[in-house]
C-alpha positions as CSV (number, residue, x, y, z in Angstrom):
1,M,-36.8,51.6,-33.0
2,N,-39.8,52.0,-35.4
3,I,-41.2,48.9,-37.7
4,R,-40.1,51.1,-40.7
5,L,-36.6,51.3,-39.3
6,T,-36.7,47.7,-38.4
7,L,-37.6,46.4,-42.2
8,L,-35.1,48.3,-43.6
9,L,-32.3,47.4,-41.5
10,A,-33.3,43.5,-41.9
11,A,-33.9,43.4,-46.0
12,M,-30.2,45.8,-46.0
13,G,-29.1,42.6,-43.7
14,V,-30.4,40.1,-46.6
15,L,-29.1,42.4,-49.5
16,L,-25.7,42.4,-48.4
17,F,-25.5,39.0,-47.1
18,T,-27.1,37.3,-49.7
19,P,-24.9,35.8,-52.7
20,P,-26.1,36.5,-56.4
21,G,-28.6,34.2,-57.6
22,G,-30.2,34.0,-54.1
23,A,-27.5,30.9,-53.4
24,V,-27.3,29.8,-50.1
25,L,-23.9,30.2,-47.7
26,E,-22.8,26.7,-46.8
27,D,-20.2,25.2,-44.7
28,P,-16.9,27.4,-45.3
29,I,-15.0,24.1,-46.2
30,K,-17.1,22.8,-48.8
31,R,-17.3,26.6,-50.5
32,R,-13.9,26.7,-50.4
33,T,-13.8,23.2,-52.6
34,D,-16.1,24.2,-55.1
35,T,-14.4,27.1,-55.9
36,Q,-11.0,26.1,-55.4
37,K,-10.9,25.4,-58.9
38,F,-11.4,29.4,-59.4
39,V,-8.3,30.4,-57.7
40,G,-5.2,31.4,-59.7
41,L,-7.6,31.3,-63.2
42,G,-7.9,35.1,-62.8
43,G,-5.5,37.2,-64.2
44,Y,-4.9,41.1,-63.9
45,Q,-4.3,40.4,-60.3
46,F,-2.6,43.5,-59.7
47,L,-6.0,45.3,-59.8
48,K,-7.4,43.7,-56.8
49,I,-4.4,45.4,-54.7
50,G,-6.7,48.7,-52.6
51,Q,-6.0,51.8,-53.7
52,A,-6.0,54.7,-51.2
53,A,-5.0,54.5,-47.5
54,R,-7.9,56.1,-46.8
55,A,-10.1,53.3,-48.0
56,V,-7.4,50.2,-46.3
57,G,-7.3,51.8,-43.4
58,M,-11.0,51.2,-43.2
59,G,-10.0,47.8,-44.4
60,D,-11.3,48.1,-47.9
61,A,-14.8,48.8,-46.7
62,Y,-15.3,52.1,-49.0
63,T,-18.0,51.4,-51.2
64,A,-20.7,53.5,-50.0
65,V,-17.9,55.9,-48.2
66,A,-16.5,56.7,-50.8
67,E,-17.1,61.0,-51.4
68,D,-14.0,61.7,-52.4
69,V,-11.7,61.8,-55.5
70,N,-10.2,57.9,-53.8
71,A,-14.0,56.9,-55.0
72,I,-12.5,56.4,-58.6
73,F,-10.8,52.9,-57.5
74,W,-13.6,52.2,-55.5
75,N,-17.6,53.4,-56.6
76,P,-16.9,56.2,-59.0
77,A,-20.6,57.2,-58.1
78,G,-18.9,59.0,-54.9
79,L,-16.8,61.2,-57.4
80,T,-20.7,63.1,-57.4
81,D,-19.6,64.8,-53.9
82,I,-16.7,66.8,-55.6
83,R,-17.1,70.1,-55.8
84,G,-13.9,71.7,-57.6
85,T,-10.9,69.9,-58.6
86,A,-9.1,67.1,-56.2
87,W,-6.3,64.8,-57.2
88,M,-4.1,62.5,-55.2
89,A,-1.4,59.9,-55.8
90,T,-1.0,56.5,-53.9
91,Y,2.6,54.3,-52.9
92,T,2.2,51.4,-51.7
93,K,5.1,49.2,-50.1
94,W,3.8,45.8,-51.4
95,L,4.8,42.3,-51.3
96,V,8.1,40.4,-52.1
97,D,10.1,43.8,-52.9
98,S,7.0,45.1,-55.7
99,Y,5.3,48.3,-55.1
100,V,2.1,49.8,-56.5
101,F,1.7,53.4,-57.2
102,S,-1.5,55.6,-58.2
103,G,-2.8,58.3,-59.2
104,A,-6.5,60.4,-60.0
105,F,-7.7,63.3,-60.4
106,A,-11.0,64.8,-61.1
107,F,-13.0,68.2,-61.2
108,N,-16.9,69.0,-61.6
109,T,-17.8,70.1,-65.1
110,G,-20.6,72.3,-63.2
111,S,-23.4,70.5,-65.0
112,D,-27.4,70.5,-63.8
113,K,-26.5,66.5,-63.2
114,G,-23.2,68.1,-61.1
115,G,-21.1,65.7,-63.7
116,V,-17.7,65.0,-62.8
117,I,-15.5,63.8,-65.4
118,G,-11.3,62.6,-64.0
119,A,-8.7,60.0,-65.0
120,S,-7.0,57.7,-63.3
121,V,-3.6,55.3,-63.1
122,V,-2.2,52.2,-61.5
123,A,1.4,51.1,-62.1
124,F,2.5,47.7,-60.3
125,R,6.3,47.0,-60.1
126,P,7.7,43.6,-59.3
127,S,11.4,43.3,-59.0
128,D,13.8,42.0,-61.9
129,I,13.9,38.0,-61.5
130,P,17.3,36.3,-62.3
131,E,16.9,34.6,-65.3
132,R,17.6,30.9,-64.5
133,T,17.0,27.5,-66.8
134,I,17.5,23.9,-66.3
135,F,21.0,24.0,-67.9
136,Q,21.8,26.8,-65.8
137,P,20.0,26.7,-62.7
138,Q,22.4,29.2,-61.0
139,G,21.5,32.2,-63.5
140,T,22.3,32.9,-66.7
141,G,23.1,36.2,-66.1
142,N,20.1,37.9,-67.9
143,T,17.4,39.3,-65.7
144,V,13.1,39.2,-66.5
145,S,11.7,42.0,-65.8
146,A,7.8,42.3,-65.6
147,G,4.8,45.3,-64.7
148,D,1.3,46.1,-64.6
149,L,-0.4,49.6,-65.7
150,A,-4.0,50.9,-66.0
151,I,-5.5,53.8,-67.2
152,G,-8.7,55.0,-66.9
153,V,-11.2,58.0,-67.5
154,V,-14.4,58.2,-65.2
155,Y,-17.4,59.9,-65.5
156,A,-20.3,60.6,-62.2
157,L,-23.3,62.3,-62.6
158,K,-26.1,63.1,-60.1
159,L,-29.6,61.1,-62.1
160,T,-31.8,62.5,-59.0
161,N,-30.3,64.7,-55.8
162,K,-30.5,60.8,-53.4
163,F,-28.8,58.5,-56.6
164,S,-25.4,59.0,-58.2
165,F,-24.1,57.3,-60.8
166,G,-20.4,56.7,-62.2
167,A,-18.5,54.6,-64.5
168,R,-14.7,53.6,-65.6
169,V,-12.8,52.6,-68.7
170,Q,-9.5,51.4,-68.0
171,L,-6.9,50.1,-70.4
172,V,-4.7,47.2,-68.7
173,N,-1.2,46.2,-69.8
174,Q,0.8,43.4,-68.4
175,T,4.1,42.7,-69.7
176,L,6.3,39.7,-68.1
177,H,9.5,39.8,-70.0
178,T,9.1,39.4,-73.7
179,E,5.3,38.6,-73.3
180,G,2.6,41.0,-73.2
181,L,-1.6,41.3,-72.8
182,R,-3.9,44.1,-73.4
183,S,-7.1,44.4,-72.2
184,V,-10.5,47.2,-71.7
185,V,-12.1,46.9,-68.0
186,I,-15.4,48.7,-67.0
187,D,-16.6,49.8,-63.6
188,V,-20.0,50.7,-62.5
189,G,-20.7,52.3,-59.4
190,T,-24.6,53.6,-57.8
191,R,-24.8,55.3,-54.5
192,F,-28.5,56.0,-52.9
193,Y,-29.0,57.8,-49.8
194,T,-32.5,56.6,-48.1
195,G,-33.3,59.4,-46.5
196,Y,-33.0,57.5,-43.0
197,R,-30.5,60.2,-41.3
198,S,-27.3,59.6,-44.1
199,L,-27.7,55.9,-44.3
200,R,-26.9,54.4,-47.9
201,V,-26.5,52.1,-50.2
202,A,-24.1,51.4,-52.1
203,M,-23.0,48.8,-55.1
204,A,-20.2,48.6,-57.9
205,L,-18.7,45.8,-60.5
206,K,-15.4,46.1,-61.0
207,N,-12.8,45.0,-63.5
208,F,-15.5,43.9,-66.0
209,G,-14.0,42.8,-69.3
210,P,-13.1,39.8,-71.5
211,D,-11.6,36.5,-70.9
212,K,-8.0,36.4,-72.9
213,T,-5.9,33.4,-73.5
214,V,-1.8,33.1,-73.1
215,N,0.0,30.4,-74.7
216,D,-3.6,28.6,-75.3
217,R,-4.2,28.6,-71.5
218,K,-7.8,30.9,-70.8
219,F,-8.2,33.1,-67.7
220,F,-10.4,35.7,-66.7
221,T,-10.4,39.1,-65.1
222,P,-10.7,39.3,-62.1
223,L,-14.4,40.3,-61.5
224,Y,-15.6,42.1,-58.4
225,Y,-19.2,42.9,-57.4
226,N,-20.0,44.6,-53.7
227,V,-22.8,45.4,-52.2
228,A,-22.8,48.3,-49.6
229,I,-23.9,50.1,-46.2
230,A,-22.8,53.4,-44.5
231,S,-24.1,55.9,-41.5
232,E,-22.9,58.6,-39.2
233,L,-23.3,56.3,-36.0
234,L,-22.0,59.5,-34.2
235,A,-23.2,63.0,-34.9
236,E,-23.7,63.8,-38.9
237,K,-21.0,63.7,-41.9
238,G,-19.6,67.8,-41.7
239,D,-19.6,68.2,-38.0
240,P,-16.8,69.1,-36.1
241,T,-16.3,65.4,-35.0
242,Y,-18.4,62.3,-36.2
243,L,-17.9,59.2,-36.6
244,T,-18.9,56.8,-39.5
245,V,-19.5,53.1,-39.8
246,T,-19.5,50.8,-43.0
247,G,-19.9,47.3,-43.9
248,E,-20.2,45.5,-47.2
249,T,-19.9,41.8,-49.3
250,A,-17.4,41.2,-52.2
251,F,-18.2,38.7,-54.3
252,A,-15.0,37.6,-56.1
253,A,-14.8,35.2,-59.8
254,D,-12.0,33.8,-58.3
255,Y,-13.3,33.1,-54.9
256,T,-16.1,32.4,-52.3
257,L,-18.0,35.3,-50.6
258,R,-15.9,38.1,-48.3
259,A,-16.8,40.7,-46.2
260,H,-15.2,44.0,-45.1
261,V,-16.3,46.3,-42.0
262,G,-15.2,49.6,-41.1
263,A,-15.2,52.7,-39.1
264,E,-13.8,56.4,-39.5
265,L,-13.6,58.8,-36.8
266,W,-12.7,62.4,-37.6
267,M,-12.1,65.2,-34.7
268,Q,-12.4,68.8,-35.5
269,N,-12.7,67.9,-39.4
270,M,-9.1,67.5,-39.7
271,I,-7.7,64.6,-38.0
272,A,-9.5,61.0,-38.7
273,L,-8.6,58.1,-37.2
274,R,-9.5,54.3,-39.4
275,A,-10.0,51.0,-38.9
276,G,-11.0,47.6,-40.3
277,Y,-10.7,44.1,-40.8
278,K,-11.9,41.5,-44.0
279,F,-13.5,38.4,-43.2
280,N,-13.0,34.7,-45.1
281,Y,-9.2,36.3,-46.3
282,D,-6.5,33.6,-46.8
283,S,-3.5,36.7,-45.3
284,D,-5.1,39.9,-44.8
285,S,-7.4,40.9,-41.5
286,F,-7.0,43.7,-39.6
287,S,-6.0,47.1,-40.7
288,V,-5.6,50.9,-39.3
289,G,-4.7,54.1,-40.6
290,A,-4.7,57.6,-40.1
291,G,-5.1,60.7,-41.5
292,L,-4.6,64.6,-41.6
293,N,-6.9,67.4,-43.4
294,Y,-5.6,70.9,-43.5
295,K,-8.2,73.5,-44.9
296,I,-5.6,76.0,-46.6
297,T,-8.3,78.6,-47.6
298,G,-12.1,78.3,-48.9
299,D,-12.1,75.2,-51.0
300,R,-8.4,75.0,-50.8
301,S,-6.9,71.6,-49.2
302,V,-4.5,69.2,-48.3
303,T,-4.5,65.6,-47.4
304,V,-2.2,63.2,-45.8
305,D,-3.4,59.6,-45.3
306,L,-1.3,56.2,-43.9
307,S,-2.3,53.1,-43.9
308,Y,-0.7,49.5,-42.4
309,S,-2.5,46.8,-43.2
310,D,-2.2,43.0,-41.4
311,M,-1.0,40.1,-43.5
312,G,-0.3,37.1,-41.3
313,N,2.8,36.0,-39.6
314,Y,4.6,35.5,-43.3
315,L,4.2,38.0,-45.1
316,I,5.5,41.4,-44.2
317,A,2.4,44.3,-43.9
318,P,1.8,47.1,-46.6
319,I,2.0,50.7,-45.7
320,R,0.1,53.1,-47.8
321,V,0.9,56.8,-48.3
322,T,-1.5,59.0,-49.6
323,V,-1.0,62.6,-50.3
324,G,-3.7,64.7,-52.1
325,G,-5.5,67.9,-51.7
326,T,-9.2,70.1,-53.2
327,F,-8.9,73.4,-55.5
């Protein structure tokens, strides 16, 4: 390994595992104590639920891998790899009898900068809850309904042949029985190919928005900042069989530093096997997934992805199914 590569990998390691502001990581117990006051103060928590079975199957380590329409949820800069039009729809059986539906589409405008325009939607729906009061603890006969919805538009472009940028603006609406709340949040992302083989560096800032106040209590949007690297460890992307590995850090406004690692093996550019692991989570740990990419003709294709996420001994593991395609 030459000196340039050694220095590059060392710099990537510092970039990935140094918190913002140059803070030094302390003992995990002390870090939890210092940041515990922020847990539960973030709103719009459904925005933190991972979308797209492909990404979740890799342990949410998708910021630097994002290259298809799923990038709209993880790093909009990755949309610049779309050549024609792409679409996807995901169903997630989430926790405690709730579910999440998400969908997206994007198309290349054919501009000199490779501009891509797209839109996304995420809907979270928990089951209805029986209304109970102090004087009627067995129920009033009424039910309490809740639900969340986020609708976004996105634009991505290539600033150079190695550097891409993308941004998404979302209108977020949250409803709990008779109370409602609305806000606008912004995602931005970048991706840079280093020039060494297929090594790329990516960054994404998600869910940036204003603080909100409900019943005299203030909460903030679930801001997330990811720094990631990815590369093909076996062969090259586009070869009949290749292996991609990736790692990233996740800085959350309402938690401590986390890390995601993942891998994806494509066989004959048709069948994919995926696995990932998430560090410093209370319940999430490993995830696995698989995918099928069937090319119809030319740029027309259909994809089906599945993922399983382990949530420990006390929660039922979420299952995600994603279907999509290009034309």
